[in-house]
C-alpha positions as CSV (number, residue, x, y, z in Angstrom):
1,M,91.6,90.3,95.9
2,K,89.1,92.2,97.9
3,H,86.2,90.1,99.2
4,S,82.6,91.2,99.0
5,R,79.8,89.0,100.3
6,G,78.6,88.3,96.8
7,N,81.8,86.6,95.8
8,F,81.2,83.6,97.9
9,S,78.4,81.0,97.8
10,A,76.2,80.7,100.9
11,Q,76.2,76.9,100.5
12,T,78.0,75.4,103.5
13,A,76.3,72.0,103.6
14,Y,78.7,69.0,104.0
15,S,78.1,65.3,104.0
16,K,78.1,63.5,107.4
17,I,80.9,61.0,107.0
18,H,82.3,58.1,108.9
19,P,85.0,59.5,111.2
20,A,87.5,56.9,110.1
21,C,86.8,56.8,106.4
22,P,85.7,59.9,104.5
23,D,84.4,57.9,101.5
24,R,81.5,56.4,103.4
25,G,78.1,57.8,102.3
26,R,79.4,59.2,99.0
27,G,78.3,56.2,96.9
28,R,81.8,55.0,96.3
29,S,82.2,51.3,95.5
30,G,84.7,48.8,94.1
31,P,88.0,47.6,95.4
32,T,88.9,50.9,97.0
33,A,85.6,51.3,98.9
34,C,85.7,51.5,102.7
35,P,84.7,48.5,104.8
36,P,81.1,47.6,105.4
37,A,79.3,49.2,108.2
38,A,79.1,47.4,111.6
39,G,76.5,44.7,111.6
40,S,77.1,43.4,108.0
41,R,78.2,39.8,107.8
42,P,80.6,38.9,105.0
43,G,80.7,35.2,104.6
44,G,83.7,32.9,104.5
45,A,87.5,33.2,104.8
46,A,87.7,34.9,101.4
47,A,85.2,37.6,102.5
48,F,87.1,38.0,105.7
49,A,90.4,38.4,103.9
50,A,88.9,40.9,101.6
51,F,87.5,42.8,104.6
52,L,90.9,42.8,106.3
53,A,92.6,44.0,103.1
54,V,90.2,46.9,102.6
55,T,90.4,47.8,106.4
56,I,94.2,48.1,106.0
57,F,93.8,50.2,102.9
58,C,91.4,52.5,104.7
59,L,93.8,52.8,107.7
60,T,96.6,53.8,105.3
61,G,94.7,55.5,102.5
62,C,91.7,57.1,104.1
63,Q,93.8,59.4,106.2
64,K,93.7,63.2,106.0
65,K,95.2,64.6,102.9
66,T,96.0,68.1,101.6
67,P,92.7,69.7,100.5
68,S,92.1,70.3,96.8
69,K,91.5,73.8,95.7
70,P,87.7,73.5,95.8
71,E,87.9,72.1,99.3
72,L,90.3,74.9,100.3
73,R,87.9,77.5,98.9
74,A,85.0,75.9,100.7
75,V,86.8,76.3,104.0
76,T,87.6,79.9,103.1
77,E,83.9,80.5,102.6
78,E,83.2,79.2,106.1
79,I,86.0,81.3,107.7
80,V,84.7,84.4,105.9
81,A,81.1,83.7,107.1
82,A,82.3,83.2,110.6
83,A,84.3,86.5,110.5
84,Q,81.3,88.4,109.2
85,R,79.1,87.0,112.0
86,V,81.7,88.1,114.6
87,A,82.9,91.4,113.2
88,G,79.8,92.5,111.3
89,H,79.0,92.4,107.6
90,K,80.3,95.9,107.2
91,S,83.8,94.8,108.1
92,Q,86.3,94.7,105.2
93,I,87.8,91.3,104.6
94,E,90.7,90.8,102.3
95,I,91.7,87.4,100.8
96,H,95.1,86.8,99.2
97,P,95.5,83.4,97.6
98,E,99.0,82.0,97.8
99,E,100.6,79.4,95.4
100,E,103.8,77.5,96.1
101,I,105.4,75.2,93.6
102,L,107.8,72.6,95.0
103,Q,110.2,70.5,92.9
104,T,111.3,67.2,94.3
105,G,113.4,65.3,91.7
106,A,111.1,64.8,88.8
107,T,108.0,65.4,90.8
108,T,106.3,68.9,90.9
109,V,103.9,69.6,93.7
110,Q,101.8,72.7,93.8
111,R,100.5,73.8,97.2
112,S,97.8,76.4,97.7
113,A,96.9,78.5,100.8
114,D,94.5,81.4,101.5
115,N,95.6,84.4,103.5
116,I,92.6,86.1,105.1
117,Y,92.9,89.6,106.7
118,L,90.3,91.2,108.9
119,S,90.1,93.9,111.6
120,L,88.5,93.6,115.0
121,A,87.9,96.9,116.7
122,D,86.6,95.2,119.8
123,P,89.1,92.8,121.5
124,A,86.2,90.9,123.1
125,Q,85.3,89.6,119.6
126,V,88.6,87.5,119.5
127,D,87.3,84.8,121.8
128,E,84.1,84.3,119.7
129,L,86.2,84.2,116.5
130,S,88.6,81.7,118.0
131,R,85.7,79.4,119.0
132,A,84.3,79.6,115.5
133,L,87.7,78.8,113.9
134,N,88.2,75.8,116.2
135,E,84.9,74.4,115.1
136,I,85.7,74.8,111.4
137,A,89.1,73.2,111.9
138,R,87.6,70.3,113.8
139,H,84.9,69.8,111.1
140,H,87.4,69.7,108.3
141,Q,90.1,67.6,110.2
142,L,92.5,70.5,110.1
143,D,95.1,71.5,112.8
144,L,94.9,75.0,114.2
145,A,97.7,77.0,115.7
146,E,97.5,80.4,117.2
147,S,100.3,83.1,117.5
148,S,100.2,86.7,118.4
149,N,102.2,89.9,118.8
150,T,101.1,93.4,119.7
151,G,98.2,94.3,117.5
152,V,98.2,91.2,115.2
153,L,96.8,87.8,116.0
154,R,97.3,84.9,113.6
155,F,95.5,81.6,113.2
156,D,97.0,79.0,110.9
157,F,95.1,76.0,109.6
158,S,97.2,73.0,108.4
159,R,96.9,69.4,107.5
160,D,99.8,67.0,107.8
161,S,102.0,70.0,108.6
162,V,101.0,71.7,105.3
163,R,99.5,75.2,105.9
164,T,96.1,75.7,104.1
165,H,94.9,79.0,105.6
166,S,96.3,81.9,107.7
167,I,93.8,84.3,109.3
168,H,95.4,87.6,110.3
169,V,93.3,89.5,112.9
170,I,94.6,93.0,113.1
171,T,93.8,95.7,115.7
172,P,93.7,99.1,114.0
173,L,95.8,102.0,115.5
174,A,92.7,103.8,116.7
175,A,91.7,100.8,118.8
176,G,95.2,100.0,120.0
177,P,97.4,101.5,122.7
178,R,99.0,104.2,120.5
179,P,98.8,107.8,121.9
180,P,96.7,110.3,120.0
181,V,98.3,112.4,117.3
182,I,98.9,116.0,118.4
183,S,96.8,118.5,116.5
184,R,98.6,120.7,114.0
185,A,96.7,123.7,115.4
186,Q,97.8,123.1,119.0
187,P,101.0,125.0,119.8
188,Q,103.7,123.2,121.8
189,A,106.2,124.6,124.2
190,G,109.8,124.3,123.1
191,G,109.1,124.5,119.4
192,S,107.5,122.1,117.0
193,G,108.2,120.4,113.8
194,E,107.0,117.4,111.7
195,L,109.1,114.2,111.6
196,A,108.4,111.3,109.2
197,I,110.0,108.0,110.1
198,I,110.4,105.5,107.2
199,I,111.4,101.9,107.9
200,D,113.0,100.5,104.8
201,D,113.6,96.9,103.6
202,M,110.4,95.4,105.0
203,G,109.2,92.1,103.7
204,H,112.2,89.8,104.5
205,D,111.6,88.9,108.1
206,R,108.3,88.1,109.8
207,A,109.6,88.6,113.4
208,A,111.2,92.0,112.4
209,A,107.9,93.1,110.8
210,D,106.0,92.2,113.9
211,E,108.3,94.3,116.1
212,V,108.1,97.3,113.8
213,L,104.3,97.2,113.5
214,A,104.0,97.0,117.3
215,L,105.7,100.4,117.8
216,P,103.2,102.8,119.4
217,F,103.3,105.7,116.9
218,R,102.8,106.5,113.3
219,L,105.3,104.9,110.9
220,T,105.7,104.8,107.1
221,V,106.6,101.3,106.2
222,S,108.5,100.8,102.9
223,I,108.2,97.3,101.6
224,L,110.4,95.5,99.0
225,P,108.4,93.9,96.2
226,H,108.3,90.2,95.1
227,L,109.1,88.7,98.5
228,P,107.0,86.0,100.2
229,L,106.0,88.5,103.0
230,S,105.5,91.6,100.8
231,A,101.7,91.5,100.5
232,G,101.1,90.2,104.0
233,V,103.2,92.9,105.7
234,A,101.7,95.6,103.5
235,E,98.2,94.4,104.4
236,E,98.9,94.3,108.1
237,A,100.6,97.7,108.2
238,H,97.7,99.3,106.3
239,R,95.1,97.8,108.6
240,R,97.1,98.9,111.6
241,G,96.9,102.5,110.3
242,D,100.5,102.9,109.3
243,Q,101.4,104.2,105.8
244,V,102.6,101.8,103.1
245,M,105.3,102.6,100.5
246,L,106.9,100.5,97.8
247,H,110.6,100.3,98.4
248,L,111.5,100.5,94.7
249,P,114.7,98.6,93.8
250,M,116.9,100.6,91.5
251,E,120.3,100.0,89.9
252,P,123.3,100.9,92.1
253,E,126.7,102.1,91.1
254,P,129.2,99.3,90.5
255,G,131.2,98.8,93.7
256,S,128.5,100.2,95.9
257,G,128.0,97.1,98.0
258,G,127.7,93.3,98.2
259,P,130.4,90.6,98.3
260,D,131.3,91.2,94.7
261,G,131.1,95.0,94.9
262,V,127.7,95.2,93.2
263,T,124.3,94.9,94.9
264,Q,121.5,94.2,92.4
265,E,118.0,92.9,92.9
266,P,116.6,90.3,90.5
267,I,113.9,92.9,89.3
268,E,114.9,96.6,89.5
269,L,114.8,99.7,87.4
270,R,118.0,99.9,85.4
271,V,119.7,102.5,83.2
272,G,118.7,102.0,79.6
273,M,115.1,100.9,80.2
274,S,112.4,102.3,78.0
275,A,109.5,104.2,79.4
276,D,107.2,101.1,78.7
277,Q,109.7,98.8,80.5
278,V,109.7,101.2,83.5
279,D,106.0,101.3,83.6
280,S,105.4,97.6,83.4
281,T,108.2,96.8,85.9
282,L,106.6,99.3,88.4
283,A,103.2,97.8,87.8
284,G,104.4,94.4,88.6
285,M,106.1,95.5,91.8
286,L,103.0,97.4,93.0
287,E,100.9,94.2,92.6
288,T,102.9,92.6,95.3
289,V,102.7,95.6,97.7
290,P,99.0,96.5,98.2
291,H,98.0,99.9,99.5
292,A,101.3,101.6,98.5
293,A,100.7,105.3,98.6
294,G,104.2,106.3,97.4
295,V,107.7,105.0,96.7
296,N,111.2,105.5,97.7
297,N,114.3,104.1,96.1
298,H,116.1,101.0,97.3
299,E,119.8,101.4,96.4
300,G,119.7,103.3,93.1
301,S,122.9,105.3,93.2
302,R,123.3,104.9,89.5
303,A,119.6,104.9,88.6
304,T,118.6,108.1,90.4
305,A,121.5,110.0,88.7
306,D,120.3,109.0,85.3
307,A,118.1,111.7,83.7
308,P,116.4,109.5,81.1
309,L,115.4,106.8,83.6
310,M,114.1,109.4,86.1
311,Q,112.2,111.1,83.3
312,S,110.5,107.7,82.5
313,L,109.7,107.0,86.1
314,M,108.0,110.2,87.2
315,P,105.1,110.1,84.7
316,A,104.4,106.5,85.7
317,L,104.2,107.6,89.4
318,R,102.1,110.6,88.6
319,A,99.6,108.5,86.6
320,R,99.1,106.3,89.7
321,N,98.9,109.3,92.1
322,L,102.0,108.1,94.0
323,F,104.4,110.4,95.8
324,F,108.2,110.0,95.7
325,I,110.7,110.1,98.5
326,D,114.4,110.4,97.4
327,S,116.4,108.3,99.7
328,R,119.5,110.2,98.5
329,T,121.9,107.3,98.1
330,T,124.1,109.5,96.0
331,A,124.8,113.2,96.0
332,A,124.4,113.1,92.2
333,T,120.7,112.2,92.4
334,L,118.3,113.8,90.0
335,A,115.2,112.1,91.4
336,Y,113.8,114.9,93.6
337,T,114.3,117.7,91.0
338,T,112.8,115.5,88.2
339,A,109.7,114.7,90.4
340,E,109.3,118.4,91.2
341,R,109.5,119.3,87.6
342,D,107.0,116.6,86.5
343,G,104.4,117.4,89.1
344,V,105.0,114.4,91.4
345,P,104.7,115.2,95.1
346,A,108.2,114.6,96.5
347,A,110.5,115.1,99.4
348,S,114.1,114.0,100.4
349,R,115.6,112.1,103.2
350,K,117.4,114.2,105.8
351,V,118.9,111.6,108.1
352,F,119.8,107.9,108.0
353,L,119.2,106.5,111.5
354,D,121.2,103.3,111.6
355,D,124.3,103.5,109.5
356,T,125.9,102.7,112.9
357,P,123.5,100.0,114.2
358,T,123.7,100.6,118.0
359,K,120.9,101.9,120.1
360,E,122.9,104.9,121.4
361,A,124.0,106.0,117.9
362,I,120.5,105.6,116.5
363,I,119.0,107.8,119.3
364,A,121.7,110.4,118.5
365,Q,120.6,110.4,114.8
366,L,117.0,110.6,115.8
367,E,117.8,113.7,117.9
368,L,119.5,115.2,114.9
369,A,116.4,114.6,112.8
370,A,114.3,116.2,115.5
371,R,116.5,119.3,115.5
372,D,116.2,119.5,111.7
373,A,112.5,119.3,112.0
374,Q,112.4,122.1,114.6
375,R,114.7,124.3,112.5
376,D,113.2,123.6,109.0
377,G,109.7,122.7,110.0
378,S,110.0,119.1,108.8
379,A,112.4,116.2,108.3
380,I,112.4,112.7,107.1
381,A,114.5,110.0,108.8
382,I,115.0,106.5,107.3
383,G,115.9,103.4,109.3
384,H,115.7,99.7,109.0
385,P,114.0,96.9,110.9
386,H,117.0,96.1,113.0
387,P,116.5,95.2,116.7
388,A,118.6,98.2,117.8
389,T,116.5,100.5,115.6
390,V,113.2,99.3,117.0
391,A,114.6,99.6,120.6
392,A,115.9,103.1,119.9
393,L,112.6,104.3,118.4
394,A,110.6,102.8,121.2
395,Q,112.7,104.6,123.8
396,A,113.3,108.0,122.1
397,V,110.2,108.8,120.0
398,P,107.6,109.3,122.9
399,P,109.9,112.0,124.6
400,L,110.2,113.7,121.2
401,E,106.4,113.8,120.9
402,S,106.2,115.3,124.4
403,R,108.5,118.1,123.3
404,G,106.2,119.0,120.4
405,I,107.7,117.0,117.5
406,R,104.8,115.7,115.5
407,V,105.3,112.2,114.0
408,V,103.6,112.2,110.6
409,F,103.5,110.1,107.5
410,A,105.9,110.6,104.6
411,S,103.0,111.7,102.4
412,D,102.5,114.7,104.7
413,L,105.9,116.0,103.8
414,A,105.8,115.3,100.0
415,H,104.8,118.5,98.2
């Protein structure tokens, strides 16, 4: 959900409680009450035994416990208020609640956490935010851990090793170290062309996503739906200034991959689906990939060659103002021509970068894509978040830009 200031109560008052027993001062009484305050004098051995029993109970039972949902949301309010003080009230803050259900034997445990995303244009604001978060963590007896990669800083709150909040602080592209985009009106020596680089299969691996988002040029990030990292990676990519796409799972041909010869996702577009089924399946996927501006097919060698399925998909994309990139996983694809006929902005992949996953081979494929872009005016290259792909792009893209190749988003080439 998107946060606006009116969504949160301004009340942040908390009871001052005894540091060893949170129930003191809340009017609680009876056999589970915490021990009397210092200076009280219970009389006799029985009173002393009762005092000792309650003290032991408090030492074992008055410990930190996982916050309830109201407590968790109250902490979220404080984090949002602190972020607004640091970054300014005009800053956009996104909150994505996260639910996890754990089954241990006959016991079902539901855990909740809030993911909070904000952008800081001024790196000097990080220290102030860090101090505020440390104070909130101390006040609520939460542990705080900090981690970072280029452009994304993350603070995790937890209690008893159970995460309650993650605060993702993102440096937008304009404020980061990325070089400026070359103007389309500015002629370049040695010829020019537009190259869109799409990184598929995002959402599986946190470390891989961090490496991709740290690359110092424009990327189109295509994210698989319904994964634990789908929404978070999409949010971070969008706030960095990269373009987000839905990597839309579609039915492959039998024998096209996997240990049993068939690669299928649990939720995908399949031959035989009705138009309503296609629309509802697409809607569910898009809910898990915020900020998606377009889609490209994941697998789909059977689906993209099926005319009725493509004829059901394109109106659903057009209604949502989404473009389509045909990954061309089969020569029999009808996806691009159907999109063109139905008025959906579309383009097709020219080059796969990492079929051979070595840095040298990927650089050679990137050079091929650059030559296509110079010859035809534009080209789309698709790769994956492999270490060799990231290393090849980091090494080879800046020299291509210096030769006049303009790195653009996939939407720039969808017509």
